[in-house]
ChimeraX commands (.cxc) that place a marker at each C-alpha (Angstrom):
marker #1 position 3.82,4.63,14.26 radius 0.5
marker #1 position 5.31,7.61,12.51 radius 0.5
marker #1 position 8.68,8.99,13.60 radius 0.5
marker #1 position 9.16,12.31,11.84 radius 0.5
marker #1 position 11.01,14.01,14.65 radius 0.5
marker #1 position 13.92,12.87,16.75 radius 0.5
marker #1 position 14.21,13.75,20.44 radius 0.5
marker #1 position 14.80,17.47,20.60 radius 0.5
marker #1 position 12.47,18.14,17.67 radius 0.5
marker #1 position 14.82,17.86,14.70 radius 0.5
marker #1 position 13.21,16.83,11.45 radius 0.5
marker #1 position 14.64,13.54,10.24 radius 0.5
marker #1 position 14.17,13.61,6.48 radius 0.5
marker #1 position 14.91,9.93,5.89 radius 0.5
marker #1 position 12.38,8.99,8.56 radius 0.5
marker #1 position 9.92,11.33,6.89 radius 0.5
marker #1 position 10.35,9.48,3.59 radius 0.5
marker #1 position 10.05,6.13,5.40 radius 0.5
marker #1 position 6.83,7.36,7.02 radius 0.5
marker #1 position 5.46,8.26,3.59 radius 0.5
marker #1 position 5.86,4.60,2.64 radius 0.5
marker #1 position 3.95,3.62,5.80 radius 0.5
marker #1 position 1.15,6.00,4.80 radius 0.5
marker #1 position 1.02,4.43,1.34 radius 0.5
marker #1 position 0.93,0.93,2.82 radius 0.5
marker #1 position -1.96,1.92,5.10 radius 0.5
marker #1 position -3.90,3.06,2.03 radius 0.5
marker #1 position -3.02,-0.14,0.15 radius 0.5
marker #1 position -4.45,-2.23,2.99 radius 0.5
marker #1 position -7.75,-0.49,2.29 radius 0.5
marker #1 position -7.68,-1.28,-1.44 radius 0.5
marker #1 position -6.10,1.98,-2.67 radius 0.5
marker #1 position -3.32,0.19,-4.55 radius 0.5
marker #1 position -2.17,3.28,-6.43 radius 0.5
marker #1 position -2.08,5.66,-3.43 radius 0.5
marker #1 position 1.05,7.78,-3.34 radius 0.5
marker #1 position 2.41,10.65,-1.31 radius 0.5
marker #1 position 3.04,12.93,-4.28 radius 0.5
marker #1 position 4.52,15.91,-2.49 radius 0.5
marker #1 position 4.83,17.56,0.86 radius 0.5
marker #1 position 5.21,21.04,2.19 radius 0.5
marker #1 position 7.12,22.19,5.25 radius 0.5
marker #1 position 6.14,25.58,6.61 radius 0.5
marker #1 position 8.39,27.30,9.12 radius 0.5
marker #1 position 6.51,28.93,11.98 radius 0.5
marker #1 position 7.34,32.65,12.45 radius 0.5
marker #1 position 9.13,31.86,15.74 radius 0.5
marker #1 position 11.39,29.49,13.72 radius 0.5
marker #1 position 10.96,26.87,16.46 radius 0.5
marker #1 position 8.12,24.92,14.87 radius 0.5
marker #1 position 7.29,23.36,11.53 radius 0.5
marker #1 position 3.97,22.62,9.91 radius 0.5
marker #1 position 4.05,19.58,7.65 radius 0.5
marker #1 position 1.41,19.15,4.95 radius 0.5
marker #1 position 1.34,15.88,3.02 radius 0.5
marker #1 position -0.43,15.68,-0.34 radius 0.5
marker #1 position -1.76,12.21,-1.07 radius 0.5
marker #1 position -3.13,10.99,-4.36 radius 0.5
marker #1 position -5.38,8.05,-3.44 radius 0.5
marker #1 position -6.28,6.79,-6.86 radius 0.5
marker #1 position -9.26,4.50,-7.28 radius 0.5
marker #1 position -10.18,2.00,-4.60 radius 0.5
marker #1 position -9.99,-1.48,-6.05 radius 0.5
marker #1 position -12.71,-3.86,-4.90 radius 0.5
marker #1 position -13.35,-7.52,-5.55 radius 0.5
marker #1 position -16.38,-7.80,-7.81 radius 0.5
marker #1 position -16.53,-11.58,-7.96 radius 0.5
marker #1 position -14.86,-14.52,-6.24 radius 0.5
marker #1 position -15.09,-17.98,-7.80 radius 0.5
marker #1 position -13.84,-21.34,-6.58 radius 0.5
marker #1 position -13.21,-24.33,-8.82 radius 0.5
marker #1 position -11.66,-27.75,-8.49 radius 0.5
marker #1 position -12.28,-28.10,-4.78 radius 0.5
marker #1 position -13.31,-31.64,-3.89 radius 0.5
marker #1 position -12.35,-32.33,-0.26 radius 0.5
marker #1 position -13.84,-29.06,1.04 radius 0.5
marker #1 position -17.10,-27.33,0.27 radius 0.5
marker #1 position -17.27,-23.84,-1.19 radius 0.5
marker #1 position -18.93,-22.70,2.02 radius 0.5
marker #1 position -16.14,-24.01,4.27 radius 0.5
marker #1 position -13.47,-22.41,2.08 radius 0.5
marker #1 position -15.26,-19.06,1.76 radius 0.5
marker #1 position -15.70,-18.94,5.55 radius 0.5
marker #1 position -11.91,-18.90,5.95 radius 0.5
marker #1 position -11.17,-16.16,3.45 radius 0.5
marker #1 position -10.53,-12.51,4.24 radius 0.5
marker #1 position -11.01,-11.56,0.59 radius 0.5
marker #1 position -14.57,-11.49,-0.64 radius 0.5
marker #1 position -17.00,-9.86,-3.02 radius 0.5
marker #1 position -17.28,-6.07,-2.63 radius 0.5
marker #1 position -14.35,-6.03,-0.17 radius 0.5
marker #1 position -11.20,-4.02,-0.95 radius 0.5
marker #1 position -8.64,-5.93,-3.00 radius 0.5
marker #1 position -5.53,-6.36,-0.84 radius 0.5
marker #1 position -2.89,-8.57,-2.50 radius 0.5
marker #1 position -1.27,-9.67,0.77 radius 0.5
marker #1 position -4.66,-10.94,1.98 radius 0.5
marker #1 position -5.07,-12.92,-1.24 radius 0.5
marker #1 position -1.71,-14.62,-0.57 radius 0.5
marker #1 position -2.71,-15.30,3.06 radius 0.5
marker #1 position -6.05,-16.75,1.89 radius 0.5
marker #1 position -4.20,-19.03,-0.50 radius 0.5
marker #1 position -2.10,-20.31,2.44 radius 0.5
marker #1 position -5.21,-20.84,4.58 radius 0.5
marker #1 position -6.80,-22.99,1.88 radius 0.5
marker #1 position -3.63,-25.08,1.49 radius 0.5
marker #1 position -3.52,-25.59,5.28 radius 0.5
marker #1 position -7.19,-26.62,5.32 radius 0.5
marker #1 position -6.56,-29.19,2.57 radius 0.5
marker #1 position -3.46,-30.43,4.35 radius 0.5
marker #1 position -5.44,-30.93,7.56 radius 0.5
marker #1 position -7.90,-33.09,5.53 radius 0.5
marker #1 position -5.12,-35.38,4.31 radius 0.5
marker #1 position -4.11,-33.53,1.13 radius 0.5
marker #1 position -0.64,-32.12,1.96 radius 0.5
marker #1 position 0.26,-31.61,-1.70 radius 0.5
marker #1 position -2.76,-29.48,-2.57 radius 0.5
marker #1 position -2.03,-26.42,-4.68 radius 0.5
marker #1 position -4.03,-23.23,-4.87 radius 0.5
marker #1 position -3.80,-20.89,-7.80 radius 0.5
marker #1 position -5.23,-17.41,-7.97 radius 0.5
marker #1 position -6.18,-15.56,-11.10 radius 0.5
marker #1 position -7.14,-11.91,-11.13 radius 0.5
marker #1 position -8.99,-10.29,-14.00 radius 0.5
marker #1 position -10.20,-6.84,-14.88 radius 0.5
marker #1 position -13.93,-6.35,-15.35 radius 0.5
marker #1 position -13.20,-6.65,-19.07 radius 0.5
marker #1 position -11.83,-10.18,-18.53 radius 0.5
marker #1 position -8.12,-9.41,-19.00 radius 0.5
marker #1 position -5.81,-11.42,-16.74 radius 0.5
marker #1 position -3.66,-9.26,-14.44 radius 0.5
marker #1 position -1.19,-10.08,-11.64 radius 0.5
marker #1 position -2.73,-10.50,-8.19 radius 0.5
marker #1 position -0.06,-8.21,-6.78 radius 0.5
marker #1 position 0.53,-4.55,-6.00 radius 0.5
marker #1 position 1.22,-2.40,-9.06 radius 0.5
marker #1 position 4.92,-2.25,-9.88 radius 0.5
marker #1 position 6.20,1.29,-9.74 radius 0.5
marker #1 position 9.70,1.74,-11.08 radius 0.5
marker #1 position 12.05,2.73,-8.27 radius 0.5
marker #1 position 13.22,5.79,-10.14 radius 0.5
marker #1 position 9.63,7.07,-10.22 radius 0.5
marker #1 position 9.28,7.39,-6.44 radius 0.5
marker #1 position 11.94,9.21,-4.48 radius 0.5
marker #1 position 12.82,7.35,-1.32 radius 0.5
marker #1 position 16.20,8.80,-0.29 radius 0.5
marker #1 position 17.15,12.17,1.14 radius 0.5
marker #1 position 19.86,12.65,-1.49 radius 0.5
marker #1 position 17.33,12.31,-4.29 radius 0.5
marker #1 position 14.54,14.39,-2.79 radius 0.5
marker #1 position 16.56,17.51,-2.00 radius 0.5
marker #1 position 16.91,18.59,-5.67 radius 0.5
marker #1 position 13.10,18.33,-5.94 radius 0.5
marker #1 position 12.54,20.88,-3.15 radius 0.5
marker #1 position 12.07,24.62,-3.52 radius 0.5
marker #1 position 11.81,27.36,-0.91 radius 0.5
marker #1 position 9.40,30.26,-1.39 radius 0.5
marker #1 position 10.76,33.83,-1.56 radius 0.5
marker #1 position 10.47,34.42,2.17 radius 0.5
marker #1 position 12.13,31.05,2.89 radius 0.5
marker #1 position 9.26,30.04,5.14 radius 0.5
marker #1 position 7.72,27.31,2.98 radius 0.5
marker #1 position 9.61,24.43,1.39 radius 0.5
marker #1 position 7.75,22.37,-1.24 radius 0.5
marker #1 position 9.06,18.99,-2.31 radius 0.5
marker #1 position 7.84,16.68,-5.09 radius 0.5
marker #1 position 8.32,12.98,-4.57 radius 0.5
marker #1 position 7.06,11.65,-7.89 radius 0.5
marker link #1:1,2 radius 0.2
marker link #1:2,3 radius 0.2
marker link #1:3,4 radius 0.2
marker link #1:4,5 radius 0.2
marker link #1:5,6 radius 0.2
marker link #1:6,7 radius 0.2
marker link #1:7,8 radius 0.2
marker link #1:8,9 radius 0.2
marker link #1:9,10 radius 0.2
marker link #1:10,11 radius 0.2
marker link #1:11,12 radius 0.2
marker link #1:12,13 radius 0.2
marker link #1:13,14 radius 0.2
marker link #1:14,15 radius 0.2
marker link #1:15,16 radius 0.2
marker link #1:16,17 radius 0.2
marker link #1:17,18 radius 0.2
marker link #1:18,19 radius 0.2
marker link #1:19,20 radius 0.2
marker link #1:20,21 radius 0.2
marker link #1:21,22 radius 0.2
marker link #1:22,23 radius 0.2
marker link #1:23,24 radius 0.2
marker link #1:24,25 radius 0.2
marker link #1:25,26 radius 0.2
marker link #1:26,27 radius 0.2
marker link #1:27,28 radius 0.2
marker link #1:28,29 radius 0.2
marker link #1:29,30 radius 0.2
marker link #1:30,31 radius 0.2
marker link #1:31,32 radius 0.2
marker link #1:32,33 radius 0.2
marker link #1:33,34 radius 0.2
marker link #1:34,35 radius 0.2
marker link #1:35,36 radius 0.2
marker link #1:36,37 radius 0.2
marker link #1:37,38 radius 0.2
marker link #1:38,39 radius 0.2
marker link #1:39,40 radius 0.2
marker link #1:40,41 radius 0.2
marker link #1:41,42 radius 0.2
marker link #1:42,43 radius 0.2
marker link #1:43,44 radius 0.2
marker link #1:44,45 radius 0.2
marker link #1:45,46 radius 0.2
marker link #1:46,47 radius 0.2
marker link #1:47,48 radius 0.2
marker link #1:48,49 radius 0.2
marker link #1:49,50 radius 0.2
marker link #1:50,51 radius 0.2
marker link #1:51,52 radius 0.2
marker link #1:52,53 radius 0.2
marker link #1:53,54 radius 0.2
marker link #1:54,55 radius 0.2
marker link #1:55,56 radius 0.2
marker link #1:56,57 radius 0.2
marker link #1:57,58 radius 0.2
marker link #1:58,59 radius 0.2
marker link #1:59,60 radius 0.2
marker link #1:60,61 radius 0.2
marker link #1:61,62 radius 0.2
marker link #1:62,63 radius 0.2
marker link #1:63,64 radius 0.2
marker link #1:64,65 radius 0.2
marker link #1:65,66 radius 0.2
marker link #1:66,67 radius 0.2
marker link #1:67,68 radius 0.2
marker link #1:68,69 radius 0.2
marker link #1:69,70 radius 0.2
marker link #1:70,71 radius 0.2
marker link #1:71,72 radius 0.2
marker link #1:72,73 radius 0.2
marker link #1:73,74 radius 0.2
marker link #1:74,75 radius 0.2
marker link #1:75,76 radius 0.2
marker link #1:76,77 radius 0.2
marker link #1:77,78 radius 0.2
marker link #1:78,79 radius 0.2
marker link #1:79,80 radius 0.2
marker link #1:80,81 radius 0.2
marker link #1:81,82 radius 0.2
marker link #1:82,83 radius 0.2
marker link #1:83,84 radius 0.2
marker link #1:84,85 radius 0.2
marker link #1:85,86 radius 0.2
marker link #1:86,87 radius 0.2
marker link #1:87,88 radius 0.2
marker link #1:88,89 radius 0.2
marker link #1:89,90 radius 0.2
marker link #1:90,91 radius 0.2
marker link #1:91,92 radius 0.2
marker link #1:92,93 radius 0.2
marker link #1:93,94 radius 0.2
marker link #1:94,95 radius 0.2
marker link #1:95,96 radius 0.2
marker link #1:96,97 radius 0.2
marker link #1:97,98 radius 0.2
marker link #1:98,99 radius 0.2
marker link #1:99,100 radius 0.2
marker link #1:100,101 radius 0.2
marker link #1:101,102 radius 0.2
marker link #1:102,103 radius 0.2
marker link #1:103,104 radius 0.2
marker link #1:104,105 radius 0.2
marker link #1:105,106 radius 0.2
marker link #1:106,107 radius 0.2
marker link #1:107,108 radius 0.2
marker link #1:108,109 radius 0.2
marker link #1:109,110 radius 0.2
marker link #1:110,111 radius 0.2
marker link #1:111,112 radius 0.2
marker link #1:112,113 radius 0.2
marker link #1:113,114 radius 0.2
marker link #1:114,115 radius 0.2
marker link #1:115,116 radius 0.2
marker link #1:116,117 radius 0.2
marker link #1:117,118 radius 0.2
marker link #1:118,119 radius 0.2
marker link #1:119,120 radius 0.2
marker link #1:120,121 radius 0.2
marker link #1:121,122 radius 0.2
marker link #1:122,123 radius 0.2
marker link #1:123,124 radius 0.2
marker link #1:124,125 radius 0.2
marker link #1:125,126 radius 0.2
marker link #1:126,127 radius 0.2
marker link #1:127,128 radius 0.2
marker link #1:128,129 radius 0.2
marker link #1:129,130 radius 0.2
marker link #1:130,131 radius 0.2
marker link #1:131,132 radius 0.2
marker link #1:132,133 radius 0.2
marker link #1:133,134 radius 0.2
marker link #1:134,135 radius 0.2
marker link #1:135,136 radius 0.2
marker link #1:136,137 radius 0.2
marker link #1:137,138 radius 0.2
marker link #1:138,139 radius 0.2
marker link #1:139,140 radius 0.2
marker link #1:140,141 radius 0.2
marker link #1:141,142 radius 0.2
marker link #1:142,143 radius 0.2
marker link #1:143,144 radius 0.2
marker link #1:144,145 radius 0.2
marker link #1:145,146 radius 0.2
marker link #1:146,147 radius 0.2
marker link #1:147,148 radius 0.2
marker link #1:148,149 radius 0.2
marker link #1:149,150 radius 0.2
marker link #1:150,151 radius 0.2
marker link #1:151,152 radius 0.2
marker link #1:152,153 radius 0.2
marker link #1:153,154 radius 0.2
marker link #1:154,155 radius 0.2
marker link #1:155,156 radius 0.2
marker link #1:156,157 radius 0.2
marker link #1:157,158 radius 0.2
marker link #1:158,159 radius 0.2
marker link #1:159,160 radius 0.2
marker link #1:160,161 radius 0.2
marker link #1:161,162 radius 0.2
marker link #1:162,163 radius 0.2
marker link #1:163,164 radius 0.2
marker link #1:164,165 radius 0.2
marker link #1:165,166 radius 0.2
marker link #1:166,167 radius 0.2
marker link #1:167,168 radius 0.2
view
């Protein structure tokens, strides 16, 4: 749920920035790990009672799982483990689902009498390089998330009807 406007129709800039994060998270759940709201534009309607908001999103590449391998499982079959996983070959790579899958496997082993079972995940690029199985780490100073920091990045046009703001 997005909450750009407060009762009475006033633009709440901090809520706007919070909603941008929600938009980015929605993209990340679909495998667009690098999706970012780069900038936005607010256009004042001629009657000065309405605003038009345009959000510019850079999706980046969609990351998909090309291969999923299991090893070391003894108490459970590959088939029974794979049936419990949300992650899978050709599906979008969503780090939070990988963590949840890891928990599901541990619970399945625990239910079979192996409460100390450990599950490790390893993610690799297609070239074989090991990478973290997490969202990319963007430095906080790279993405503006407060009203105080975004305002200097905004510019009005000559007629003062369009305000453009850069977030990254």
